[in-house]
C-alpha positions in Angstrom: 85.7 58.1 121.6 87.9 60.6 123.2 90.8 60.3 121.0 89.4 62.3 117.9 91.3 65.5 117.5 90.9 68.3 115.0 93.5 70.8 114.2 92.5 74.4 112.9 94.4 77.2 111.4 93.8 80.7 110.4 94.3 80.9 106.6 97.0 83.5 105.6 97.6 85.7 102.5 100.3 87.6 100.6 99.8 90.2 98.0 99.5 94.0 97.3 100.4 96.1 94.4 102.0 96.3 90.8 102.3 99.9 89.8 103.9 102.1 87.0 107.0 104.4 88.2 107.2 107.9 87.0 110.6 108.4 88.4 112.0 104.6 88.8 113.0 105.5 92.5 111.4 102.1 93.9 108.8 103.9 95.9 105.0 104.3 95.3 104.9 108.3 94.7 101.9 110.4 94.4 100.5 110.4 90.9 101.8 106.7 90.3 99.1 104.3 89.0 98.6 100.7 89.7 98.5 98.2 86.6 95.5 96.1 85.9 95.7 92.8 84.2 99.1 91.8 85.3 99.5 87.9 85.5 100.9 86.9 88.7 101.9 83.3 90.1 102.7 82.2 93.6 105.3 79.4 94.3 106.5 77.7 97.6 110.3 77.9 97.8 110.7 74.1 97.7 114.5 74.1 97.7 114.8 76.9 100.3 117.3 78.7 98.4 115.6 82.0 99.0 114.8 82.6 95.4 112.5 81.6 92.5 113.8 78.4 90.9 111.8 77.4 87.7 111.3 73.7 87.6 112.0 73.1 91.1 109.7 75.5 93.2 105.9 74.4 93.5 103.2 76.5 91.8 100.4 77.3 94.4 98.0 79.6 92.8 97.6 82.2 90.0 95.9 85.5 89.8 95.6 88.8 87.8 96.0 92.3 89.2 92.8 94.4 89.3 90.9 97.3 91.1 94.2 99.7 90.4 97.0 97.1 90.4 95.9 94.9 93.4 96.5 91.3 93.8 96.2 88.8 96.5 96.8 85.1 97.2 94.5 83.7 99.9 94.0 80.6 101.9 97.7 80.1 102.7 99.4 78.0 105.2 102.6 79.4 106.9 105.9 78.8 105.0 108.1 80.2 102.4 106.5 81.8 99.2 107.8 83.4 96.0 105.7 85.7 94.1 106.3 85.8 90.2 105.0 88.1 87.6 105.4 86.0 84.4 107.3 86.7 81.2 104.0 86.8 79.1 103.3 90.2 80.7 106.5 91.7 78.9 105.5 90.3 75.4 103.3 92.1 72.9 99.8 92.5 74.1 101.0 91.9 77.7 100.0 94.5 80.5 103.8 95.4 80.9 104.7 95.4 77.1 107.4 98.3 76.7 108.0 98.5 80.7 111.1 97.1 82.7 111.6 96.6 86.4 114.5 98.0 88.1 116.4 96.2 91.0 114.4 95.9 94.2 114.7 98.5 96.9 113.6 96.1 99.6 113.8 92.1 100.0 110.8 89.6 100.2 110.5 89.7 104.2 111.3 93.5 104.5 107.7 94.1 105.6 107.9 97.6 103.9 104.9 98.6 101.9 104.9 100.6 98.8 108.5 99.7 97.9 109.7 97.5 94.9 110.2 93.9 95.8 110.8 92.7 92.0 114.1 91.1 91.0 114.2 90.8 87.1 115.4 87.8 85.3 116.6 87.9 81.8 116.8 90.7 79.4 114.4 92.9 77.5 114.1 92.4 73.9 111.6 90.9 71.5 110.7 88.1 73.9 111.0 90.5 77.0 111.8 89.5 80.4 111.7 85.9 81.5 109.9 86.9 84.9 110.2 89.2 87.8 110.1 87.6 91.3 110.2 88.7 94.8 112.5 87.3 97.4 111.1 84.5 99.6 108.1 85.7 101.6 108.2 83.8 105.2 104.4 83.6 106.4 104.1 82.9 110.3 100.8 82.6 111.8 100.2 85.8 114.0 103.5 87.4 113.2 103.6 88.3 109.7 104.2 91.2 109.0 103.0 92.6 112.2 100.2 95.0 112.8 100.6 98.3 111.4 103.0 97.3 108.4 100.0 96.4 106.2 97.0 97.3 108.4 95.5 95.3 111.2 95.8 91.7 110.0 98.9 89.4 111.4 97.8 86.6 109.1 99.4 87.6 105.8 101.8 89.9 104.1 100.1 92.7 102.1 103.4 94.6 101.4 104.9 92.7 98.2 104.8 95.5 95.6 106.5 95.6 92.1 107.1 98.9 90.2 107.8 99.1 86.4 109.1 101.8 84.2 108.3 102.7 80.8 111.3 102.0 78.3 112.0 105.1 76.0 114.3 105.9 73.3 114.9 109.6 72.3 117.3 112.4 71.5 117.2 115.9 73.0 
């Protein structure tokens, strides 16, 4: 039978780093450390609106940052994804309790490493933030993000970083 065909693809990935800011400048600087234990979720941008839409976008996978704040979602096909840091991280006992995320310095498809991609949703308070999400990261086989932006692999995007600064009250 000469009509049997098989399609193969190179699995793709997305990920990188959650870190503590010292100066809230949106850039990973010397002396700033990664955050272990941050719960992360990956969604497909099901409605194509370019942002995280709870109840509409489809949960693909979950992970937790480790080894100095790093995370990765592997075995993905090409398409549009949103990385979400859940609100539980900002509640008492969460890895980011007492911390906030500022506005992003770059968007999801910027391919700029060591820059904050997080867009906060909600307000800080007793319950913390609802979530922090990246913009849509579009994975395209052999093109995302390109050799040099995140190493030598073109089968994923390892530039999606999130920075957090500590909330303080005080008087001088």
